[in-house]
Rosetta silent file (secondary structure, phi, psi, omega in degrees, C-alpha in Angstrom):
SEQUENCE: MLKEGSLEGKVILITGGGTGLGKAMGKYFLELGAKLIITSRKLKVLQKTTEEIFNVTKNEVFPFACDVSDFKQVEGLLKASIEKFGKVDVLVNNAAGNFISPTERLSNKAFDTIINIVLKGTYNCTLAFGKYWIENKQKATVLNIVTTYAWTGSAFVVPSAAAKAGVLAITRSLSVEWAKYGIRFNAIAPGLFPTKGAWERLLPGDLQNKFDLKKKIP
SCORE:     score description
SCORE:     0.000 S_00000001
   1 L     0.000  -38.460  174.434   -0.030    0.026    0.004 S_00000001
   2 L  -109.272  155.666 -171.351    2.934    2.370    0.648 S_00000001
   3 L   -86.483  157.106 -174.015    5.853    2.576   -1.497 S_00000001
   4 L   -48.499  136.229  174.229    9.310    1.068   -0.563 S_00000001
   5 L    72.260   14.734 -179.039   11.307    3.084    1.825 S_00000001
   6 L   -71.492  -19.951  177.173    8.328    5.464    2.779 S_00000001
   7 L  -103.408    7.257  176.950    9.147    5.090    6.456 S_00000001
   8 L   -45.510  129.113 -177.129   12.917    5.507    6.173 S_00000001
   9 L    86.633  -11.130 -175.354   14.289    7.371    9.023 S_00000001
  10 L   -93.267  147.511  173.024   11.249    6.995   11.157 S_00000001
  11 E  -120.730  124.108 -177.163   11.276    5.363   14.600 S_00000001
  12 E  -123.262  135.913  178.611    7.935    3.718   15.701 S_00000001
  13 E  -111.129  130.653 -179.897    7.002    2.331   18.969 S_00000001
  14 E  -115.116  116.017  165.540    4.376   -0.405   19.291 S_00000001
  15 E   -78.216  146.813 -169.737    2.750   -1.424   22.596 S_00000001
  16 L    60.018   38.554 -179.555    1.646   -5.080   22.628 S_00000001
  17 L   -87.491    5.842 -178.925    4.174   -5.479   19.861 S_00000001
  18 L   -82.176  -29.617 -169.664    5.208   -9.091   20.638 S_00000001
  19 L  -140.854  166.013  168.891    2.212  -10.822   19.157 S_00000001
  20 H    59.406 -132.507 -177.689   -0.798  -10.687   16.935 S_00000001
  21 H   -66.667  -38.681  176.133   -1.671   -7.411   15.323 S_00000001
  22 H   -59.736  -46.015  167.559    1.178   -5.555   16.911 S_00000001
  23 H   -54.281  -47.729 -177.983    3.646   -8.070   15.503 S_00000001
  24 H   -67.182  -42.088 -177.947    2.214   -7.929   11.951 S_00000001
  25 H   -62.544  -37.938 -174.488    2.185   -4.041   12.041 S_00000001
  26 H   -71.899  -36.492  173.116    5.838   -4.013   13.221 S_00000001
  27 H   -59.544  -49.418 -173.253    6.971   -6.375   10.440 S_00000001
  28 H   -66.543  -43.866  173.264    5.330   -4.142    7.906 S_00000001
  29 H   -54.897  -53.534  173.956    6.780   -0.988    9.335 S_00000001
  30 H   -55.251  -36.336 -177.984   10.334   -2.499    9.090 S_00000001
  31 H   -65.572  -32.614 -174.395    9.634   -3.539    5.518 S_00000001
  32 L   -89.200   -0.583  177.481    9.040    0.132    4.764 S_00000001
  33 L   106.923    1.288 -178.258   12.289    1.160    6.345 S_00000001
  34 L   -81.173  166.551  162.375   11.445    2.196    9.882 S_00000001
  35 E   -96.393  147.423 -172.589   13.316    1.363   13.103 S_00000001
  36 E  -131.419  137.731  171.134   11.148   -0.252   15.569 S_00000001
  37 E  -113.138  125.340  175.563   10.537   -0.479   19.261 S_00000001
  38 E  -118.728  134.848  178.238    8.257   -3.310   20.558 S_00000001
  39 E  -137.900  152.658  170.693    7.073   -3.524   24.153 S_00000001
  40 E  -167.216 -172.421 -174.728    4.841   -5.711   26.361 S_00000001
  41 L   -83.266  -20.363 -176.773    5.164   -7.326   29.808 S_00000001
  42 L  -103.626  116.423  177.006    6.983  -10.590   28.536 S_00000001
  43 H   -72.285  -31.655 -178.899   10.485  -10.018   27.550 S_00000001
  44 H   -66.631  -40.893  179.189   10.963  -13.521   26.223 S_00000001
  45 H   -66.992  -39.090  178.726    8.047  -13.125   23.785 S_00000001
  46 H   -66.377  -35.233 -179.325    9.465   -9.695   22.558 S_00000001
  47 H   -68.741  -53.835  172.195   12.965  -11.301   22.075 S_00000001
  48 H   -43.759  -61.091  177.908   11.381  -14.041   20.034 S_00000001
  49 H   -47.575  -53.666 -175.662    9.457  -11.711   17.983 S_00000001
  50 H   -50.181  -49.573 -177.892   12.544   -9.440   17.509 S_00000001
  51 H   -61.832  -46.382 -176.624   14.554  -12.448   16.087 S_00000001
  52 H   -50.528  -62.995 -171.216   11.747  -13.464   13.845 S_00000001
  53 H   -78.306  -25.807  175.243   11.093  -10.140   12.167 S_00000001
  54 H   -64.993  -36.715  178.691   14.719   -8.996   12.134 S_00000001
  55 H   -60.604  -31.763  179.545   15.583  -12.244   10.161 S_00000001
  56 H   -88.346  -49.116 -171.215   13.014  -11.232    7.502 S_00000001
  57 H   -91.381  -26.252 -167.595   13.528   -7.485    7.349 S_00000001
  58 L    60.292    8.144 -176.220   17.119   -6.841    8.508 S_00000001
  59 L  -101.978  164.410 -162.130   16.034   -3.699   10.067 S_00000001
  60 L   -82.988  135.297  179.846   16.737   -2.662   13.629 S_00000001
  61 E  -128.967  131.987  173.663   14.189   -3.813   16.371 S_00000001
  62 E  -110.427  105.314  179.602   14.486   -2.852   20.078 S_00000001
  63 E   -82.270  130.808  179.827   12.547   -5.086   22.444 S_00000001
  64 E  -140.706  122.531 -178.703   11.783   -3.454   25.921 S_00000001
  65 E   -79.892  131.293 -169.792    9.623   -5.070   28.525 S_00000001
  66 L  -153.901  136.204  169.265    7.074   -2.550   30.076 S_00000001
  67 L  -100.689  108.870 -172.393    3.747   -2.769   31.922 S_00000001
  68 L   -71.513  -15.635  173.975    1.960    0.227   30.319 S_00000001
  69 L   -68.826  -24.275  174.185   -0.449    0.473   33.197 S_00000001
  70 L   -90.455  111.940 -173.328    2.473    1.618   35.421 S_00000001
  71 H   -58.855  -45.244  178.258    3.479    5.146   34.606 S_00000001
  72 H   -64.899  -29.257  172.650    7.018    4.821   35.889 S_00000001
  73 H   -69.752  -39.085  172.954    7.690    1.921   33.766 S_00000001
  74 H   -50.745  -44.551  175.773    6.340    3.929   30.800 S_00000001
  75 H   -66.095  -31.309  174.610    8.779    6.809   31.689 S_00000001
  76 H   -76.588  -25.063  163.066   11.489    4.179   31.747 S_00000001
  77 H   -55.731  -50.806 -175.819   10.326    2.980   28.195 S_00000001
  78 H   -60.253  -46.641 -174.172   10.599    6.542   27.028 S_00000001
  79 H   -68.508  -45.806 -178.018   14.114    7.202   28.427 S_00000001
  80 H   -60.813  -35.327  178.641   15.282    3.769   26.942 S_00000001
  81 H   -65.905  -46.945  176.593   13.783    4.562   23.586 S_00000001
  82 H   -68.879  -30.885  177.342   15.442    7.917   23.324 S_00000001
  83 H   -63.561  -46.261 -173.616   18.789    6.531   24.446 S_00000001
  84 H   -69.971  -49.812 -175.725   18.617    3.888   21.852 S_00000001
  85 H  -117.961   -1.507  179.293   17.450    5.885   18.882 S_00000001
  86 L    79.820   -8.368 -176.971   17.461    9.499   19.799 S_00000001
  87 L  -168.232  159.229  162.901   13.879   10.020   18.970 S_00000001
  88 L  -128.882  121.578  179.549   10.385    8.327   18.646 S_00000001
  89 L   -97.801  -18.522 -175.159    8.250    9.674   15.703 S_00000001
  90 E  -141.255  131.876  174.715    5.140    7.406   16.038 S_00000001
  91 E  -111.319  128.151  178.486    3.549    5.925   19.124 S_00000001
  92 E  -111.483  101.400  173.683    1.223    2.968   18.222 S_00000001
  93 E   -84.041   99.276 -169.447   -1.100    2.202   21.337 S_00000001
  94 L  -123.161  -17.143  176.322   -2.004   -1.369   20.557 S_00000001
  95 L   -49.572  128.708 -176.996   -1.688   -3.111   23.983 S_00000001
  96 L  -151.669  168.892  175.046   -5.011   -4.709   24.822 S_00000001
  97 L  -155.001  172.523 -172.986   -6.887   -7.397   26.780 S_00000001
  98 L  -170.621  150.872  172.817  -10.430   -8.668   26.833 S_00000001
  99 L  -130.285  112.376  171.218  -12.885  -11.030   28.567 S_00000001
 100 L   -93.547  104.159 -177.803  -15.793  -12.496   26.473 S_00000001
 101 L  -158.079  152.237  162.254  -18.334  -13.231   29.114 S_00000001
 102 L   -47.434  132.197 -169.429  -21.738  -12.410   30.499 S_00000001
 103 H   -67.177  -35.698 -177.439  -21.000   -9.270   32.498 S_00000001
 104 H   -59.860  -21.322  175.136  -22.675  -10.604   35.576 S_00000001
 105 H   -88.989    0.289  172.819  -20.080  -13.326   35.822 S_00000001
 106 L   -77.949  142.241  169.483  -17.203  -10.944   35.906 S_00000001
 107 L   -83.011  166.263  169.037  -15.513   -9.750   39.076 S_00000001
 108 H   -52.534  -37.349  179.160  -14.609   -6.147   39.660 S_00000001
 109 H   -56.874  -40.179  175.710  -10.979   -7.171   39.062 S_00000001
 110 H   -54.528  -46.245  176.739  -11.880   -8.090   35.537 S_00000001
 111 H   -64.061  -57.729  169.719  -13.016   -4.650   34.700 S_00000001
 112 H   -34.906  -47.080 -177.904   -9.905   -3.160   36.437 S_00000001
 113 H   -63.769  -41.972 -175.616   -7.642   -5.314   34.519 S_00000001
 114 H   -76.075  -46.164 -176.389   -8.974   -4.362   31.026 S_00000001
 115 H   -62.563  -33.156 -177.669   -9.140   -0.711   31.949 S_00000001
 116 H   -72.108  -38.734 -179.431   -5.640   -0.494   33.343 S_00000001
 117 H   -68.705  -56.718 -167.753   -4.237   -2.196   30.110 S_00000001
 118 H   -81.106  -55.188 -168.463   -6.274   -0.449   27.387 S_00000001
 119 H   -79.577  -52.644  177.770   -7.400    2.902   28.815 S_00000001
 120 H   -68.009  -33.180  171.804   -4.884    3.674   31.419 S_00000001
 121 H   -52.786  -47.680  174.018   -2.185    2.196   29.232 S_00000001
 122 H   -65.731  -37.364 -178.285   -2.992    4.356   26.488 S_00000001
 123 H   -74.483  -36.057 -179.915   -3.272    7.482   28.459 S_00000001
 124 H   -58.345  -51.993 -178.767    0.122    6.716   30.281 S_00000001
 125 H   -60.950  -47.937 -173.617    1.976    6.281   27.054 S_00000001
 126 H   -70.304  -32.695  175.072    0.418    9.170   25.169 S_00000001
 127 H   -67.897  -48.596 -175.250    1.153   11.486   28.278 S_00000001
 128 H   -62.113  -49.559  179.834    4.582   10.464   28.771 S_00000001
 129 H   -71.020  -38.415 -178.126    5.679   10.664   25.064 S_00000001
 130 H   -67.507  -44.709  174.754    3.442   13.660   24.438 S_00000001
 131 H   -57.547  -37.118 -179.652    5.135   15.662   27.301 S_00000001
 132 H   -68.893  -51.790  178.049    8.440   14.843   25.726 S_00000001
 133 H   -53.154  -47.823  178.922    7.465   15.836   22.221 S_00000001
 134 H   -58.232  -48.823  179.656    6.017   19.030   23.433 S_00000001
 135 H   -57.042  -41.548 -172.357    9.032   20.011   25.489 S_00000001
 136 L   -97.526   10.335  176.466   11.441   19.186   22.617 S_00000001
 137 L    52.175   44.836  178.457    9.216   20.773   20.030 S_00000001
 138 L  -104.654  130.606  173.324    9.012   17.601   18.017 S_00000001
 139 L   -74.533  143.051 -176.849    6.197   16.808   15.554 S_00000001
 140 E  -153.461  175.462 -176.549    4.780   13.315   16.066 S_00000001
 141 E  -136.909  131.272  172.078    1.959   10.847   15.290 S_00000001
 142 E  -114.058  132.164  175.487   -0.204    8.721   17.683 S_00000001
 143 E  -117.963  114.576  178.714   -2.089    5.805   16.311 S_00000001
 144 E   -97.856  129.915  178.801   -4.626    4.316   18.686 S_00000001
 145 E   -94.695  116.503  171.905   -6.094    0.842   18.050 S_00000001
 146 L  -111.482 -156.698  176.053   -9.760    0.704   18.989 S_00000001
 147 L  -140.011  160.768  178.876  -12.741   -1.467   17.950 S_00000001
 148 L   -51.308  -32.266 -171.173  -16.130   -0.978   16.203 S_00000001
 149 H   -87.263    3.381  168.550  -17.849   -1.350   19.490 S_00000001
 150 H   -72.866  -24.167  178.737  -16.097    1.846   20.991 S_00000001
 151 H   -88.013  -43.446 -168.781  -18.812    3.489   18.859 S_00000001
 152 H  -101.709  -18.748 -161.865  -21.801    1.082   19.264 S_00000001
 153 L    72.512  168.814  176.657  -21.102   -0.755   22.401 S_00000001
 154 L  -164.586  152.129  174.190  -21.472   -4.565   22.540 S_00000001
 155 L   -83.808  145.743  169.563  -22.762   -7.292   24.977 S_00000001
 156 L    86.612   -5.643  176.936  -20.371   -9.722   26.574 S_00000001
 157 L  -130.867   31.969 -174.499  -17.381   -7.361   26.184 S_00000001
 158 H   -55.355  -41.088  178.373  -18.213   -4.482   28.417 S_00000001
 159 H   -65.307  -33.514  177.992  -14.837   -3.699   30.117 S_00000001
 160 H   -68.256  -43.060  179.453  -13.264   -3.703   26.630 S_00000001
 161 H   -59.270  -43.604  172.975  -16.005   -1.663   25.152 S_00000001
 162 H   -65.144  -36.148  178.012  -15.725    0.939   27.915 S_00000001
 163 H   -70.076  -37.128 -171.763  -12.037    1.030   27.721 S_00000001
 164 H   -80.539  -37.101  175.219  -11.885    1.331   23.850 S_00000001
 165 H   -53.835  -50.917  179.827  -14.679    4.079   24.102 S_00000001
 166 H   -63.432  -35.191  172.349  -12.317    6.013   26.431 S_00000001
 167 H   -61.682  -56.262  179.253   -9.462    5.580   24.003 S_00000001
 168 H   -45.832  -40.512  179.295  -11.587    6.954   21.213 S_00000001
 169 H   -69.134  -43.605  173.201  -12.422   10.000   23.349 S_00000001
 170 H   -45.646  -46.900 -176.513   -8.716   10.509   24.089 S_00000001
 171 H   -62.929  -45.653 -172.164   -8.022   10.405   20.412 S_00000001
 172 H   -74.804  -31.445 -175.942  -10.682   12.827   19.426 S_00000001
 173 H   -69.009  -53.463 -174.542   -9.835   15.225   22.417 S_00000001
 174 H   -79.914  -10.425  173.127   -6.143   15.382   21.839 S_00000001
 175 H   -64.167  -32.354  179.462   -6.338   15.648   18.014 S_00000001
 176 H   -86.772  -51.436 -178.979   -7.687   19.119   18.777 S_00000001
 177 H   -60.700  -33.220 -174.479   -5.702   20.017   21.795 S_00000001
 178 L  -103.457    1.049 -177.708   -2.302   18.951   20.711 S_00000001
 179 H   -64.576  -26.571 -176.562   -2.694   19.909   16.991 S_00000001
 180 H   -72.448  -16.058 -179.989   -0.990   23.187   17.777 S_00000001
 181 H   -97.380    9.829 -177.059    2.155   21.233   18.771 S_00000001
 182 L    71.147   20.443 -177.352    2.226   19.260   15.465 S_00000001
 183 E  -100.353  104.746 -176.897    1.154   16.099   17.164 S_00000001
 184 E   -91.760  140.800  174.908   -1.402   14.038   14.973 S_00000001
 185 E  -126.228  142.000  179.293   -3.833   11.477   16.330 S_00000001
 186 E  -145.663  149.270  174.960   -5.713    8.839   14.578 S_00000001
 187 E  -121.272  134.229  174.449   -7.785    5.725   15.649 S_00000001
 188 E  -123.520  149.843 -176.935   -8.331    2.610   13.603 S_00000001
 189 L  -123.570   80.585 -177.948  -10.802   -0.149   14.284 S_00000001
 190 L   -62.332  147.649  169.756   -9.804   -3.482   12.842 S_00000001
 191 L   -82.268 -169.852 -177.472  -12.401   -6.206   12.414 S_00000001
 192 L   -59.726  129.893  167.055  -12.136   -9.814   13.552 S_00000001
 193 L  -142.031  131.914 -176.292   -8.945  -11.599   12.558 S_00000001
 194 L   -72.794   94.517  169.117   -7.968  -15.179   13.757 S_00000001
 195 L  -103.557  143.348 -174.562   -4.724  -15.146   15.615 S_00000001
 196 H   -64.067  -43.760  178.317   -4.046  -18.367   17.450 S_00000001
 197 H   -54.316  -47.004 -176.095   -3.345  -16.685   20.768 S_00000001
 198 H   -68.923  -43.141 -178.718   -6.459  -14.584   20.881 S_00000001
 199 H   -70.203  -31.115  172.811   -8.813  -17.379   20.008 S_00000001
 200 H   -58.198  -35.321 -171.592   -7.150  -19.856   22.414 S_00000001
 201 H   -89.827  -39.482 -165.234   -7.482  -17.343   25.347 S_00000001
 202 H   -88.994  -32.958 -178.582  -10.751  -15.818   24.533 S_00000001
 203 L  -125.487   80.102 -176.278  -12.679  -18.795   23.146 S_00000001
 204 L   -79.692  146.550  172.682  -11.320  -21.908   24.748 S_00000001
 205 L    74.336 -136.530 -175.834  -12.572  -25.505   23.912 S_00000001
 206 L   -69.765  -20.560 -175.764  -15.942  -25.693   22.238 S_00000001
 207 H   -57.455  -34.003 -175.956  -16.538  -21.912   22.364 S_00000001
 208 H   -58.971  -47.868  173.151  -14.394  -21.561   19.150 S_00000001
 209 H   -63.606  -32.944 -177.313  -17.029  -23.645   17.134 S_00000001
 210 H   -67.810  -35.777 -173.266  -19.934  -21.807   18.834 S_00000001
 211 L  -105.916   16.073  173.180  -18.567  -18.332   17.743 S_00000001
 212 L   -66.432  111.589 -176.771  -17.271  -19.408   14.358 S_00000001
 213 H   -62.859  -34.502 -175.845  -18.500  -16.767   12.052 S_00000001
 214 H   -68.950  -26.545  174.906  -18.207  -18.838    8.957 S_00000001
 215 H   -73.371   -7.085 -176.954  -20.883  -21.199   10.349 S_00000001
 216 H   -98.410   -6.077  176.518  -23.346  -18.350   10.571 S_00000001
 217 L   -76.103  123.392  178.148  -23.200  -17.694    6.794 S_00000001
 218 L   -59.417    0.000    0.000  -26.398  -19.155    5.119 S_00000001
């Protein structure tokens, strides 16, 4: 979709970059010439992904373990990223979590867990990197990954719907507030895509067959 070398010289950071959508985006950014920082809580996963995508693209990847719900760790991520590459041009807030369940079966901790990863994590990263960009008068881009039910709501995914709606509100709000600093915001809402890890965690056992969309086609 983009011409070869179109991201040459850019440094892109992806949260939740070790698996799934984050991994796929990272590989594509590298193929277009970017340097990449990937982060999640599991360093071993990040290191494996780094090896895999570097072997294909030969462009530089920096894995850094970080819990985005912890602002101090996010500040550490920012510091390490700047020390490694001298700048970050693009922040992709992709880290996510979900529980597919009747809401009445969830504990309050389930809600806290998803809000902390998705909404608080997005806010923490955006605030930390945004402060740095503004202070250093650097133009930058933030890409937030949301879902279609951020607009519509959805049964059985209430914590995720609430968190993603909050991320959408952050996107809309800061796209206006920080435009004067040259910081652009966009949100994209990918549809369903079958990654092994996601389906095994969210739809264990027979639930995968029950929710198989192909079987709902007449």
